[in-house]
Structures are given as C-alpha cells and as structure tokens.
N, C-alpha and C positions, 0 to 999 in steps of 0.2 A: 504494500500500500504506500503510495507516494503522498506524504503529508508532513506538515510541520508539527502539528499537535492533533491528537485524536483522543476523545474520551475513553475509548477502549484501552488504549495504551496507558492512559493516566491512572487507570485502576489496577494495572499490573505491576509486578516487581516486588522486591522484598519489603517487608514491613518490620517495624521495630527500631530500636535505637542502637547505633554503632558509633564507636569512638575511634578517632584517628589523630595522628599528629597534624597532618595537612589534608585539607579537603579542597580539591580543585573543582570548581563549578564551571563546566564547559570543557568538553573534550576536543576542542580545536587543536590544531598542530601545536600552538603554544601551551595549551593545557596539558596535552600528552607529554610534552617534553618536561614541563614543570613536575608532573607526577613521577616520571621516570627518574629524573635527577634526584628528587626527594627520596624515592625508594632506594636508589643506589647508595645514598648516604645513610641508610639504615632507618629511615623514618617510615612510619606506617602511613601510606598515602592512598587516597581514593579519588577517582574521577566520577563526577555525577554529570551525565550528558543528556540533554533533552532529545538529541537526534538518535536515529537508529544506528549510526556508525560514528566512530571517532575519526579524528584527523582533519575535520573542518574542510576548508576549500582545497587544501593540499591533496586530500584523498577524494575530492568530489569534482574533479575535472580541471582544476588549475594545474595542469601538467607542465606548462612552460613557465618556469619560475621567474617571477618578476623580482629582479635584484639589480641595483645599479652597478655593483661591483662585488663579485664573490669573495674577494680578498677581505671584505669587511665582516665576513661570517666565519666563526670558529666554533669551538666547543661541541656540545651535543647536537646543535643544529647542523653543523658540518658533518657530524657522524651520520645523521639521517641521510644526507645526500650521498655519502660514501656507501651506506648500506643499500640505497637504491641502485647505485652503480654496480654493486656486487651482484645484484639480481640480473644485470645485463652483461656481466663479465668485464666491466670497466672500473677504473679507480673511483669515480664518482659520477653521478648523473644529475643534471639540473632540469632535464625534461624527462617525463616518465608517464606511464599509464596510471590511471586512478587506482586500479586494482593492485598495482605494485606498491604504491604509496600506502594503501590500506594495510597490505601485508606487513610492511616494515613497521608501521605504527603498532599493529597488533602484536608483532613479535617483540617489540620494545617493552610494551606493558606486561606481556606474559613473562619475559625473562626477568624483569625487575620485580615481579610480584605485586604489581599495582592492581587494586580492586577497581573494576569499572562497572558502573551501573548506567545502562542506556535507557532511553525513553523515560527519563525522570524529570519532571517539570517542577520548578520551584514554586512552592505554595506560600511559605512564610519563613521567617527567621526569628530566632530569639537573640536578643542583644541586651547586655547589661554592662554598666561601668565602662561604656565606650568600646566594648568588645562583642563580636559575634560569638555566641555560645554554640548555636546549632542552626541548621537549616532543615526544613521539612519539605518533602515533595508531595505532589498530589496523590501518590500511591500510598503514602503513610510512612515512607522511609525517613528516618531522623538521623542526621549525621552531626555528631559533635566533633570539634577539632580545636587545636590550639592556634592554628593559623589557617585562614581561608584565602584562596586565590581565585579571583574572578577572571576566568579566561574565555568568557563568552564574547561573541561579536557585538552583543547588545548592551553589556554592562548591567545585566539584570540583578546580580547580587549586590553590586555597589549601590544601586538605586534603592533596593530593599533596606540596605544598611544606613540609609540617610546621608550618603556621601554626595556632596555637591557635584553637579555635572551639567553639561550643555548638550543640546540637540540642535542641529542646523548650522548655518553659516553665521559667524560673527560679523558684525560690521567692521570694515577695515580700521576704523578709528579705535576699536577696543584695544588692539595690541599694536597699533601703528603699522599695520601691514598694507600691502598693495594688491594681493591676490585673493583676499577673502571676500565674502559677500557675493552678490550677483556679478557674473562675468560673461562677456560676449566674446567668443573665440572664433577664429576662422577654421579651426580644426573641429571635426565632427559637427560641422555646421552645414546648413543647406547651401549648396553651391549654385543653385538656380532658384528663381522666384517660384514658390509653390503656394497655390491657393489653399487656405486652411478650411474652407467651407464644405459642408456636406455636398452641396451642388456648386461646383466651381463657378465663380462669378456671381453667386447669389448669396449675399450676407444674410438675407432673411431666412435661409435654410438652416442656419446655425453652424456651429463649429464642429469639425470632426472630433472624435473622442480623444481626450488627453491633451487638449490645447486650451490654454488659459487666455483670458483677456487682460490680465495684469501685466503691465509693462515693467520690466526690472529697472532698478536704479543701480548703476554700476557701483560696486563696493558696499552696497547696503546689505546688512544682515537680514536673515529671515529663518523660518523654521525648516527650510528645505534641506534634504540630504541627497547626496549624489546617487544616481540611479543604480538599481540592482539588476542582476540577470543570473542565469545559470551558465557556467562554463561547460558547454556540452562537448563530450568526447565523441567525435564523428569518425566515420570510416567510409572509404570508397571501395573497399574490398567486398565484392558481391557475396563471398562466402560468409562474411561476418556482419553484413549490413542488414539493419532493420529499417524498412521505409519509414519516413517521418509520419507519425499518426496525425490524423485530424482530430483535435480535441472535441469533446462532447459539446462544449459551449462556444464553439468557434463563431466568431463575429467578424465578418469580412470588413466591417467598417473601420476596424483598427489598422487595416493594411492599405487603405486608400492612399495614404501618404506615400507608402512604398511604391504603389502603382504609378502615382504622379511623378515621383522622383525618378523612377526608372524611365518613364516616358520622356522626361525632360533631358535625359542624356547621361544620368549617373550610371557608372559601370564599374563599381568597386565592390560588388556584392561579396566577393570572396577574399576581401582584404585582410581578414583576421582568421583565416583557416590555417592556424599555425600547426605545421606538421610536427608530430612528436618524433619523427624519423625512426619509428619502430612500429611494425605491424600495421602500417597504413592508416594510422589514427591521427587525430588532431586534438588540440585544445582550441576550441572555437570561441572567440570573444566578440564583443561589440565592435562595430566599425562603421563610421559614417554618421550622417545626420539622423537617420532612422534605421534602427537595427535591433539587436537583441536586448538592449537596455530598455526597460519599461519606464520611460522617463516620466517623473512626476507622480507615479502611482504607488510610492513606497513611504510617503511622509508620515503615515500613521504607524509604521512598523516599530520604530525605536522604543516608544513608550507604550505600545499597544499590548493588550492582554493576549492570552494564547488564542482565543477565538478570533480576534482581529488579525493576528499574524497568520492563522490558518487561512482566513479568507484572502488575505493578500498573497500568501504563498500560492494558493490555487490560481489566483488571477495571473500571477507571473508565469506559472506553468502553462496556463491556457494561452496567454499572449505569445509566449516564445514558441511553444509547439505549433500554434497557429501560424506564426510567421514562417517557420520552416516548411510547413505544409503548403502555405500560399506560394512561396517561391518555387517549390518543386512541382506545383500542380495547377495553379490558376492560369487560365489562358491569357489574362491581361499582362502577365510577366513576359518580357521578350523571350522568344523561342530559345535563343542561345543561352540565356540565363536559366530558364526553366529546365532545359534538358541537362545542362551541367549540374544544376542543383539536385536534380532527381537521381543523380549517380551517387549522392551522399546519403547517409542515414546514421542511425544510432548503432552502437556496437553490441552485438549479441553477448559478448564476453565481459562487458562492463555493466555494473549496476544491475545485475541479473534479477534482483528482487523487485526492481521498479521498471522493468521493461527497457533498460538501457538509459534511463533518464537519471541525472545526478540527484542525490538526496539533499544536498546543501544549497540553499539560495545564497548567492554572493552578496552578503550584507557588507557593503564597502564602508559604511559609516553609519553609526547609530548614536548611542550616548558616548560622550567623552568626559572623563573625570576632570574636575577643576582642582588640582592639587596646589601645593606650595610653589611648584615651578611648572609653568605652562610652556610647552614647546611651541614655538611660533616660526613664522617665515624667517625671522632674524637668525634663528638657530640653523635652519636649513641652508641659508646663504652664507653662513659663517660670519655674520655681522656681530655675533656674540657667541661665546663658547659656553655651552651648558655645563654647570658645575656637577661634580660627582658623577663622572661618566660611568655607565654600566654597559656600554655597547655602542654600536654605530648603526645609523641609518644611511642609506646610499641612493635611494631612488628619486626620480623626478618628483617635484611637487605636482601631484596628479589629482584631478577631480573629473569625474564624469559629469555629464549634464544633469541638471536638477529640475529644469522646467522647460516646457514648450509653450510658446506664446505667439501672439499676432503682433507684428511690428507696425511702425507708422505707415508703411507702404501697403499694409494689408496682406503681408506674406507671413508664412510660418517661420519661426526662428527658435533656436535652442539657447538656453542660458545655463552656464555653470562649468563648461569645459575649461580646464587649465592644464597645461603641460609645460612646466618651467624647469629647465635643467641647467647644467653648466657649473655645478658646484661639486666639490669632493665629498666623500663620506664625512659625517659629522656626529658628535657624541650626543647620547640621550642621557638625561639626568635621572639619577635614582629618585629624586624628589618628584618626578613625573609619573612614577608607577606606584606611589603610596599616597593615600589621602592625607589630608591634614589630621594630625594626631587626635585632636579633640573630636573628630567625626567618627573615626574608627581606628583602633590601634593594632588590630591583628588582621588587616586585609591588605593584599597586594594585587595590583591591577596591571598585568603585562599587556593586555590587548586594548581595552578602552582607556588607554592612558591619558594623562593630562596634556592636551595639545589643542591648538586651534584647528579649525576645519582644514586649512590649507597645509599646515605642517603635518597633520595626521595623514593627509593624502600622500605624503612622502614616506612616513614611518610605517604605514599600514601594510607592509609586505610580509608574507608568510615566514620567510627566513628570520626576519627581525622579531616577529612574534615568538618564534621558537627560541631565539636567543634570550629574549626578555623573560620567557617562561623559565629557562634555566636559571637566570638571575634571581627570579622570584623564589625559586626553591632554595637556592643557596642563602638568600637573605632570610627566608623563613627558618631554616635550620639554625642560623645565628640567633634569631630572635627567641626561638624556643630554648636553645642552649643557655642563653644568658638571661632568660626570663625578662625580656625587654619588649616594649612596643616595636613594631617593625620600623618606625621612624627613628628610633634611637640606637640602632646597631652602629658599631664603629665602621665608618666608611673605609678606613685603611685596612681593616680586617676583611671587609667585603671585597676590596680590590685584590687582596692576596688570594682569596678563594676563587675569584673570577679568573685571575691569571692562571692559577693552577688548573682550572677547568678548561682553559683554552679560549676563553671569551676574548674577542678583540675589542680593546678599550680606546685606542687612539689610532689615528691615521698617520702612519709613519711616512716621512718624506720619500723613502725609496718606493713606496707603493702608489704615490700620487699619479704616476704615469701608467698604472695598470689599466688595461682596457676595460670598458664597461661590458659586462658579461650578462647576456640575457638567456640565450639558449646554447649550451656548450656541449650537449650530448650528441655524439656521432656514432652510428653503427653502419 
C-alpha cells in the first residue's frame, strides 16, 4: 500500500514502555547513521520511523547524490558510500539503485544492533524540567530515552517539544540576505509566453489549477516552501519496465500547461533523466518550468497533521503519475516526445511492495529550528565563519519553485527558483543543531537544523544529513556520559571525537581546487 499514514498501520506495532539511551525519531539517512554511530559506541539506540522503510530519500530514488564536493564528506557517511561501492565491486559509489541503498542501511542497523520500529506515528511526548522524558506513538509504543534526536524531514519532534522554528521563506531583511523570500529566476522558468486560463485567451474561464493571482514581491517572506516531488527510478529496459499507470483520479486539467508549453516549442522533457549507469535505470528529477514538482501544493505539509499529509501525499502521487502517463500517452504530446517517453517506465525490481513507485515524498523543506546560531546566506558565501564547526556543507544555495502565478502581461510564471554557486565548502555550527537550552536540553536536530530558507537549500543534502547524524550521536554520548545538557558539552572534546570518527571539520587549502563531484560512479 502506497501511503504516508494509514489508520490500519497506526494501530499496529509493539505496545508498552521501553527505555533506551538514545531515541532517534525519523529513520532518514541521517537518523540511521545517528543510531548506528550510537550503537557502535555501546549505547542502546532505537529508531522510530513513520514510513514503511528506513533510509529516507537516499533509499527512495535519490540515487544520484547531490554533493558539491565529496572531499567534504568523511566518517560514517563516507562509509555508507564505500559500502554501496562494495555492492558494485568498486571502492565507493555516489550513484546507486534504491534497493542497494536500502540494503546497506538495513545491514548497518542489523550489524550495530539498532532496534527499528517502522510505521510508528508520533502521538505525544512527555516533557518535564526542560527535558523530553518519553514519546508515545499512535500504536501505544512508549519510548523513554536520555537523549532524543529529531531526524525527520518535518521536525515533528522538535515542534512537539516546544522548540522555536520557522516555516516558509524569511524576508531578506530578517538576516540581511539577498536570496531569501520571493525570487524570479530564468532557470526552471517559462521560456515562452503561456496563457494561464482554462480557455486560452478567455480570462472569464478562470485559471488552470495550481496558478495563483498573487503577484510576488521580490525578497518578501511568506509561508511558502519549495516544491516536493518523488525521485522516480525509471528504466528503458523492456524486461524490467512497468508502463506508467494512469492514476484513478487522473485530471487532465493539471497537464494543460505541459501541452501548451510543448506546443510553444519547449523540448527538454528528458533533461533530468539522470542515468545511474547501472542496469539501465535513472534517478529522474524535476526539470523545467512545468515538470514533476507539484508547485504550490505542499504548503500545508510542514505543520499538517497525519490526515493532511496523507491527503497531500496522495495528491502528489496522482499528479506525478498522471504527468508520466500524459507524456507517454496523450495525443496532444508531440509524437517524438510521446513515443520516446513511452519507452520508459517504473522498475519491476525496485519498490516491489508499491508497484515500482518510491515510498518517500521528497520533502525538501519543512520546519527549520531557530537555535542560538542560525545558518544564513552569509555562512554559505563565506562572509562569516560559523563558530564551533561540526562538519561542512558544499552544495549550491538551491531552492525549487514555491509558487505559480499570473504576471503583469497575463502569462504564467514561477516564483522561488534559486541556484547560486561559486563558493567553497563551509562549516556548520554545533549551535545550529541544538535548540536553545531553556527550550529543551536533551534534543539534537541534525536534519531540520537552525538555518534560513536559502542557507538550508545548500545544507539540505543527504550526505550532510548523514554527517550531522553522526555528530548528533557523538554529542549525545558526551552529554549522557557527563550528565550535561547537550548545549553544555565541551566543544574541544567534541572536536576530538569528531576527528577520531573521520568527520571533516574544515576546508583545507590543498582541497580548494578539488573538482565538484556530482555523479562519480562508473561501470
């Protein structure tokens, strides 16, 4: 069953109270690495995961690793890519099949003795004296722990704990930035004037679905988050191909923009069919003005309850499956595009429980904690150096579009895309992964860390989440051993532990000319 949350699953699972040293809520790649590192250090660790599988996006279709420079990644995160490489007979691999990533994560938790509870949805927490004492899931599972790590993409645990956070784009004025708030880019933008109305040329017919009348003010903050999609693993191997299904609630109205854009002359339909270079598969991502991103349809996700997220999850499935079906079958699609698209499909040997469709929606941005140090554009550009480095980020300041609207000329436009690069890897502060002590003294947040919208767009890469997950576990061990709030551990001791674990903490001059590495796996 392909779903985000279902009442039948919520009633399943173990019941009763269990005690651990560390509870990781969220079995994303960062959460798995955090739990494995903790268990390797002799701590009793548990992962509580709402999804059916662990590994987050890394095991759900994001097979072409987004990383500005692989030299910035070390420690247990690097071990993951080395283990993936071993599956293919090479030293390390940064592009891989989803099933291989899942196998590596599954092996890691099994070898370390990490307890994993899947399909467990957070219902409540108990908190006293500024500490989380336990969390309870909808199935009745109660987990007590000394330190909690929120490794969800949504920041659900930090929100329940009363930790300050932000959703959406800050105004540029908040942190003195230039790339926050509403942005109009020439990339992933309509290259031709496209009519936004149901009947072209007739404003009285109303707007096509997903288009707003609100005109953005450049740099102005709002509630909007960058678009989500599924990173679909496709194949053009006839022996392994499942034809794209037409979803039950298919609505052709959502694809009229595609029809008009193709008719206007756009011909980059296959721009992000990134080959994994193994077994004829891809990591297929959004590309262009109208593609797999369901622009503007996710703004209720970050703070939404489970029923809201289930509704939005299914809407994203329907939209994206419908888009693939439309491009492969609709007679309005130019013949050369339609025939080429029909040669592609889902993989029979991936996501076998859900018909070849990924289980994890790509939640690119949801809640972001507001800690004592907020990572901003200034950190990314090197205009300031984040104190107490615990690792490096290295990717472009990247945001997908957040809104589709009608411009002053009466044409459809996108708002939100940013792709700013040209800076070396930069440090991430320890103060950005722990909340203010008065808010919660035993919580660490390696995924929804303290960052502005645009800085998070650079930091939010899976290898970085893995690295920060390892940091979180090492910091948790110190806090437990010294009986201290996570905010009060000795940074010098933390640095020593991180160096011993192989975490890269600074960008050495001899590495500055290292090439940017995106896809380095060859077979």
